[in-house]
Backbone as CSV, one residue per row, in Angstrom:
resi,resn,N_x,N_y,N_z,CA_x,CA_y,CA_z,C_x,C_y,C_z
1,MET,115.443,121.162,116.635,114.205,120.748,116.017,113.830,119.379,116.573
2,ASN,112.644,119.235,117.146,112.174,117.961,117.673,111.388,117.240,116.596
3,LEU,111.833,116.051,116.222,111.219,115.324,115.110,110.443,114.107,115.560
4,THR,110.195,113.956,116.855,109.539,112.763,117.365,108.171,112.554,116.733
5,LYS,107.436,113.610,116.421,106.100,113.459,115.865,106.117,112.784,114.499
6,PHE,107.239,112.798,113.780,107.343,112.152,112.486,107.850,110.717,112.598
7,ASP,108.154,110.292,113.795,108.871,109.048,114.031,107.893,107.921,114.364
8,LYS,107.092,107.472,113.359,106.078,106.447,113.599,106.525,105.143,112.947
9,PRO,106.623,104.073,113.730,107.076,102.803,113.177,106.080,102.215,112.174
10,ILE,106.618,101.545,111.168,105.782,100.866,110.171,104.890,99.840,110.848
11,ALA,105.403,99.141,111.845,104.601,98.128,112.546,103.365,98.758,113.168
12,ASP,103.507,99.983,113.712,102.356,100.660,114.307,101.335,101.054,113.247
13,ILE,101.811,101.526,112.107,100.904,101.897,111.016,100.146,100.666,110.536
14,PHE,100.851,99.555,110.329,100.211,98.307,109.905,99.204,97.847,110.949
15,SER,99.573,97.911,112.207,98.695,97.476,113.292,97.423,98.315,113.331
16,GLU,97.569,99.630,113.230,96.399,100.507,113.267,95.477,100.253,112.080
17,ALA,96.051,100.099,110.879,95.231,99.832,109.695,94.525,98.488,109.816
18,SER,95.230,97.473,110.300,94.633,96.144,110.462,93.503,96.164,111.478
19,LEU,93.725,96.833,112.589,92.692,96.905,113.621,91.475,97.680,113.128
20,PHE,91.696,98.705,112.314,90.582,99.456,111.726,89.755,98.550,110.811
21,LEU,90.440,97.804,109.941,89.729,96.881,109.039,89.009,95.787,109.814
22,LEU,89.641,95.264,110.846,88.993,94.233,111.667,87.752,94.771,112.367
23,SER,87.786,96.023,112.786,86.599,96.586,113.438,85.451,96.733,112.451
24,ILE,85.760,97.066,111.208,84.712,97.146,110.181,84.128,95.759,109.913
25,VAL,85.002,94.773,109.716,84.535,93.407,109.452,83.756,92.868,110.650
26,GLY,84.227,93.140,111.851,83.515,92.705,113.055,82.143,93.348,113.163
27,GLY,82.058,94.627,112.831,80.770,95.317,112.833,79.799,94.716,111.830
28,ILE,80.313,94.358,110.648,79.470,93.719,109.631,78.991,92.359,110.128
29,ALA,79.884,91.601,110.758,79.499,90.282,111.284,78.397,90.426,112.337
30,LEU,78.521,91.392,113.220,77.477,91.622,114.232,76.152,92.008,113.578
31,LEU,76.226,92.841,112.556,75.015,93.233,111.836,74.343,92.028,111.187
32,VAL,75.144,91.143,110.591,74.598,89.928,109.971,73.958,89.037,111.029
33,ILE,74.547,88.940,112.206,73.963,88.133,113.289,72.599,88.703,113.694
34,VAL,72.523,90.014,113.844,71.256,90.654,114.220,70.203,90.435,113.134
35,ILE,70.577,90.641,111.883,69.633,90.450,110.773,69.183,88.995,110.709
36,SER,70.115,88.059,110.931,69.758,86.633,110.935,68.757,86.330,112.042
37,GLY,68.927,86.952,113.217,67.977,86.770,114.315,66.600,87.293,113.953
38,ILE,66.564,88.442,113.308,65.277,89.008,112.881,64.620,88.094,111.841
39,LEU,65.444,87.608,110.883,64.896,86.690,109.870,64.374,85.401,110.514
40,TYR,65.070,84.926,111.543,64.627,83.711,112.247,63.279,83.942,112.927
41,ILE,63.150,85.119,113.541,61.877,85.437,114.213,60.744,85.508,113.194
42,PHE,60.987,86.150,112.059,59.943,86.288,111.048,59.748,85.020,110.217
43,ALA,60.626,84.024,110.376,60.462,82.771,109.634,59.241,81.999,110.124
44,GLY,58.853,82.266,111.339,57.672,81.595,111.888,57.843,80.092,111.882
45,ALA,56.876,79.395,111.280,56.882,77.929,111.264,57.541,77.380,110.011
46,ASN,58.166,78.233,109.208,58.800,77.786,107.960,60.194,77.250,108.282
47,PRO,60.362,75.897,108.283,61.662,75.326,108.656,62.791,75.697,107.692
48,GLU,62.487,75.854,106.423,63.521,76.211,105.449,64.083,77.605,105.751
49,ALA,63.214,78.568,106.048,63.646,79.928,106.379,64.382,79.946,107.720
50,GLN,63.916,79.132,108.676,64.591,79.048,109.969,66.012,78.509,109.795
51,ASN,66.162,77.440,109.012,67.489,76.838,108.782,68.415,77.807,108.056
52,LYS,67.874,78.558,107.097,68.689,79.534,106.373,69.180,80.620,107.333
53,ALA,68.288,81.106,108.207,68.669,82.144,109.177,69.706,81.603,110.164
54,LYS,69.506,80.340,110.646,70.467,79.719,111.577,71.831,79.548,110.907
55,GLY,71.819,79.096,109.645,73.083,78.899,108.920,73.842,80.207,108.733
56,THR,73.103,81.257,108.380,73.733,82.573,108.208,74.304,83.077,109.535
57,ALA,73.540,82.918,110.616,74.015,83.354,111.934,75.246,82.557,112.361
58,THR,75.230,81.252,112.098,76.375,80.402,112.457,77.634,80.847,111.720
59,LYS,77.501,81.115,110.421,78.659,81.566,109.634,79.151,82.929,110.123
60,ALA,78.228,83.810,110.475,78.625,85.125,110.979,79.333,85.012,112.329
61,ILE,78.862,84.094,113.180,79.506,83.887,114.487,80.915,83.331,114.301
62,ILE,81.070,82.382,113.379,82.413,81.841,113.077,83.314,82.962,112.549
63,GLY,82.783,83.795,111.658,83.549,84.927,111.136,83.953,85.888,112.232
64,LEU,83.023,86.137,113.155,83.320,87.024,114.275,84.411,86.439,115.173
65,MET,84.406,85.122,115.356,85.473,84.487,116.149,86.824,84.656,115.463
66,PHE,86.859,84.540,114.125,88.103,84.772,113.392,88.564,86.222,113.561
67,VAL,87.622,87.169,113.505,87.966,88.577,113.682,88.561,88.806,115.067
68,LEU,87.926,88.227,116.101,88.439,88.403,117.466,89.814,87.758,117.638
69,ALA,90.002,86.581,117.036,91.315,85.926,117.111,92.371,86.762,116.382
70,SER,92.008,87.293,115.215,92.941,88.142,114.459,93.304,89.393,115.248
71,TYR,92.302,89.982,115.891,92.542,91.165,116.717,93.550,90.846,117.829
72,ALA,93.346,89.699,118.484,94.251,89.313,119.575,95.677,89.109,119.066
73,ILE,95.808,88.467,117.909,97.145,88.206,117.342,97.824,89.510,116.952
74,ILE,97.113,90.377,116.246,97.702,91.647,115.806,98.044,92.520,117.005
75,ASN,97.173,92.523,118.002,97.444,93.304,119.203,98.708,92.796,119.908
76,GLN,98.907,91.489,119.949,100.104,90.913,120.572,101.351,91.262,119.770
77,ILE,101.270,91.165,118.442,102.409,91.521,117.589,102.752,92.992,117.787
78,SER,101.737,93.839,117.840,101.962,95.266,118.045,102.617,95.519,119.393
79,TYR,102.182,94.795,120.430,102.761,94.952,121.767,104.229,94.556,121.766
80,VAL,104.554,93.431,121.099,105.944,92.971,121.035,106.797,93.974,120.277
81,SER,106.266,94.529,119.155,107.072,95.449,118.356,107.351,96.749,119.088
82,THR,106.498,97.138,120.051,106.756,98.380,120.776,107.853,98.201,121.825
83,ASP,108.256,96.954,122.105,109.344,96.722,123.047,110.699,97.113,122.456
84,ILE,110.797,97.137,121.147,112.062,97.422,120.470,111.966,98.837,119.914
85,GLN,112.641,99.761,120.547,112.490,101.158,120.160,113.786,101.742,119.626
86,ILE,113.604,102.620,118.671,114.686,103.467,118.188,114.020,104.778,117.798
87,SER,114.621,105.886,118.176,114.017,107.183,117.899,115.058,108.147,117.354
88,ILE,114.624,108.938,116.392,115.426,110.056,115.910,114.907,111.260,116.687
89,VAL,115.666,111.659,117.695,115.216,112.692,118.627,115.324,114.074,117.998
90,SER,116.411,114.329,117.295,116.591,115.624,116.633,117.507,115.435,115.439
91,ALA,117.421,116.380,114.508,118.282,116.340,113.326,118.526,117.765,112.849
92,THR,119.754,118.034,112.423,120.104,119.368,111.927,120.988,119.244,110.704
93,VAL,120.904,120.267,109.855,121.799,120.413,108.706,122.349,121.826,108.772
94,VAL,123.696,121.964,108.735,124.343,123.266,108.816,125.364,123.353,107.691
95,PRO,125.384,124.420,106.908,124.409,125.496,106.839,123.096,124.987,106.227
96,THR,122.062,125.825,106.269,120.764,125.400,105.749,120.646,125.577,104.243
97,SER,121.523,126.363,103.634,121.543,126.503,102.179,122.950,126.899,101.768
98,GLY,123.220,126.787,100.460,124.562,127.117,100.012,124.701,127.093,98.506
99,VAL,125.902,127.313,98.066,126.247,127.306,96.647,127.173,126.126,96.402
100,PRO,127.561,125.855,95.150,128.454,124.722,94.893,129.713,124.770,95.753
101,LEU,130.143,123.599,96.147,131.343,123.358,96.939,131.207,123.780,98.408
102,VAL,129.999,124.044,98.855,129.758,124.294,100.275,129.576,122.935,100.937
103,THR,130.245,122.738,102.077,130.126,121.475,102.801,129.056,121.607,103.877
104,PHE,128.106,120.689,103.840,127.017,120.651,104.809,127.342,119.593,105.865
105,THR,127.090,119.910,107.120,127.246,118.947,108.209,125.855,118.508,108.639
106,ILE,125.648,117.205,108.672,124.362,116.624,109.027,124.540,115.894,110.344
107,LYS,123.673,116.197,111.310,123.749,115.544,112.621,122.365,115.058,113.019
108,ALA,122.329,113.890,113.631,121.071,113.347,114.139,121.330,112.694,115.483
109,THR,120.479,113.004,116.454,120.559,112.368,117.760,119.631,111.166,117.738
110,ILE,120.200,109.980,117.943,119.466,108.718,117.849,119.493,108.039,119.212
111,THR,118.345,107.554,119.663,118.292,106.772,120.897,117.683,105.415,120.591
112,SER,118.098,104.405,121.335,117.586,103.052,121.194,117.509,102.423,122.579
113,ASN,116.763,101.337,122.696,116.654,100.640,123.982,118.026,100.276,124.523
114,VAL,118.112,100.154,125.831,119.347,99.707,126.456,119.645,98.296,125.942
115,GLY,120.867,98.060,125.523,121.266,96.751,125.026,120.946,96.531,123.559
116,VAL,120.308,97.506,122.910,120.009,97.413,121.479,120.773,98.531,120.795
117,ASP,121.793,98.179,120.031,122.655,99.179,119.418,122.097,99.680,118.104
118,VAL,122.408,100.934,117.792,122.104,101.494,116.481,123.138,100.923,115.519
119,THR,122.688,100.311,114.430,123.628,99.690,113.496,123.969,100.594,112.328
120,THR,122.970,101.227,111.733,123.249,102.116,110.606,122.383,103.362,110.712
121,THR,122.986,104.470,110.357,122.268,105.733,110.249,122.733,106.374,108.953
122,ARG,121.781,106.666,108.091,122.099,107.229,106.776,121.316,108.499,106.539
123,ALA,121.937,109.399,105.782,121.263,110.616,105.333,121.171,110.550,103.817
124,SER,119.977,110.691,103.308,119.758,110.717,101.864,119.530,112.171,101.468
125,ILE,120.426,112.706,100.632,120.316,114.088,100.165,119.500,114.061,98.880
126,GLN,118.458,114.893,98.827,117.563,114.879,97.666,117.323,116.283,97.141
127,ASN,117.133,116.355,95.820,116.680,117.589,95.195,115.209,117.777,95.558
128,PRO,114.640,118.967,95.335,113.222,119.178,95.658,112.281,118.204,94.938
129,ASN,112.689,117.650,93.804,111.821,116.693,93.092,112.005,115.267,93.626
130,GLU,112.641,115.144,94.818,112.835,113.853,95.503,113.816,112.917,94.790
131,THR,114.626,113.441,93.888,115.664,112.643,93.250,116.871,112.605,94.177
132,GLU,117.345,111.393,94.475,118.468,111.277,95.406,119.751,111.754,94.752
133,THR,120.445,112.654,95.449,121.715,113.190,94.982,122.880,112.453,95.627
134,ALA,122.733,112.117,96.901,123.805,111.431,97.625,123.209,110.651,98.785
135,ASN,123.938,109.626,99.212,123.551,108.830,100.371,124.767,108.777,101.289
136,ILE,124.650,109.379,102.451,125.792,109.563,103.357,125.614,108.700,104.603
137,LEU,126.654,107.990,104.987,126.660,107.238,106.237,126.965,108.206,107.375
138,LEU,126.099,108.226,108.393,126.342,109.051,109.575,126.958,108.158,110.645
139,THR,127.987,108.655,111.307,128.699,107.837,112.290,128.743,108.531,113.654
140,ASP,128.968,107.720,114.675,129.129,108.206,116.052,130.439,107.653,116.590
141,ASN,131.531,107.954,115.866,132.823,107.369,116.199,133.875,108.383,116.649
142,GLY,133.492,109.657,116.778,134.449,110.669,117.227,135.375,111.167,116.148
143,VAL,135.212,110.683,114.910,136.037,111.147,113.788,135.242,112.218,113.048
144,ALA,135.899,113.342,112.710,135.216,114.487,112.098,134.330,114.043,110.933
145,PRO,133.152,114.590,110.850,132.592,115.715,111.588,131.979,115.350,112.941
146,ASP,131.975,114.059,113.305,131.453,113.670,114.624,132.465,114.108,115.681
147,LEU,131.965,114.723,116.740,132.879,115.285,117.740,133.235,114.314,118.855
148,VAL,132.239,113.540,119.343,132.474,112.666,120.492,131.914,111.282,120.177
149,ALA,132.726,110.258,120.336,132.271,108.885,120.094,131.305,108.454,121.190
150,GLY,130.261,107.747,120.798,129.345,107.151,121.758,128.372,108.104,122.433
151,ASP,128.191,109.320,121.878,127.274,110.274,122.513,125.866,110.258,121.889
152,ASN,125.608,109.291,121.011,124.318,109.142,120.307,124.044,110.251,119.301
153,ILE,125.052,111.049,118.982,124.912,112.051,117.925,125.691,111.530,116.724
154,TYR,124.958,111.189,115.674,125.535,110.618,114.456,125.729,111.749,113.460
155,SER,126.935,111.824,112.870,127.286,112.965,112.025,127.864,112.498,110.697
156,GLY,127.724,113.370,109.702,128.311,113.143,108.392,128.379,114.466,107.666
157,SER,129.097,114.498,106.549,129.177,115.744,105.780,128.998,115.439,104.301
158,TRP,128.561,116.470,103.577,128.320,116.347,102.145,128.623,117.682,101.503
159,THR,129.286,117.652,100.349,129.626,118.867,99.627,128.716,118.994,98.413
160,SER,128.024,120.140,98.318,127.087,120.352,97.208,127.843,120.580,95.903
161,SER,127.179,120.239,94.801,127.820,120.422,93.503,127.101,121.448,92.634
162,VAL,125.856,121.740,92.941,125.095,122.724,92.168,124.309,123.623,93.108
163,VAL,123.920,124.785,92.599,123.092,125.708,93.370,121.679,125.139,93.419
164,GLY,121.051,125.235,94.541,119.671,124.767,94.654,119.336,124.373,96.070
165,SER,118.070,124.059,96.240,117.596,123.616,97.555,117.673,122.102,97.620
166,TYR,118.006,121.605,98.774,118.100,120.168,98.991,117.284,119.795,100.218
167,PHE,116.865,118.559,100.251,116.184,118.009,101.412,116.986,116.830,101.910
168,VAL,116.909,116.584,103.210,117.639,115.474,103.809,116.644,114.551,104.497
169,ASP,116.707,113.266,104.173,115.947,112.231,104.872,116.947,111.438,105.699
170,ILE,116.638,111.182,106.956,117.544,110.412,107.810,116.852,109.122,108.202
171,THR,117.567,108.009,108.039,117.065,106.689,108.422,118.045,106.079,109.413
172,ALA,117.511,105.575,110.528,118.336,104.915,111.542,117.749,103.537,111.818
173,CYS,118.622,102.519,111.928,118.187,101.148,112.205,118.982,100.608,113.398
174,ASN,118.337,99.702,114.172,119.048,99.094,115.292,119.302,97.612,115.020
175,THR,119.971,96.946,115.964,120.372,95.550,115.763,119.180,94.609,115.659
176,ASP,118.002,95.028,116.129,116.806,94.195,116.014,116.089,94.408,114.685
177,GLY,116.661,95.235,113.814,116.070,95.459,112.502,114.969,96.499,112.481
178,VAL,114.774,97.208,113.577,113.758,98.260,113.624,114.382,99.539,113.078
179,CYS,113.695,100.176,112.125,114.213,101.394,111.501,113.220,102.535,111.671
180,ARG,113.735,103.745,111.712,112.921,104.950,111.745,113.447,105.887,110.682
181,GLU,112.558,106.713,110.134,112.961,107.678,109.128,112.308,109.014,109.422
182,VAL,113.078,110.066,109.210,112.564,111.422,109.270,112.841,112.026,107.902
183,GLU,111.811,112.611,107.294,111.944,113.118,105.931,111.975,114.631,105.880
184,ASP,112.598,115.118,104.816,112.570,116.529,104.421,113.020,117.497,105.503
185,ILE,114.222,117.248,106.022,114.793,118.162,107.013,115.326,119.367,106.277
């Protein structure tokens, strides 16, 4: 099962939402500048109306400069955050269902940038109502249920206590503090 499509960093979500809001605010600022120009033209020889239109345009231009500066800062932060990657490439649970006392093996293939180690990988076992039943540490140390140390396949096991369906959420974090989560495996 390829889970890359679910693997979206929080920093990217924040960046996209911020850039969307900045584009709306920037559009409003441009609209205010245009309206101020029209008001200035229609002010004719009335100095009070001209000054009001100039003041409004000046404030809108200052606001637009703040929007552009914010865009540049957020874009730079987003660029830096994409340098630090960690991905949950695949995840499996075997068997897929069971009765009490059945042991489930959970495996996840995790990749991270060269020189950036995966620090923790956890599997959260949940009932269908999203209530956590267990939290399992997945390891890549060659000790059962993990087969080979250092192969980027993190493994753990869990024994069920009641009949029912369960969901597994896997979270992996690297040494730079970047985490990814895949839900409802």
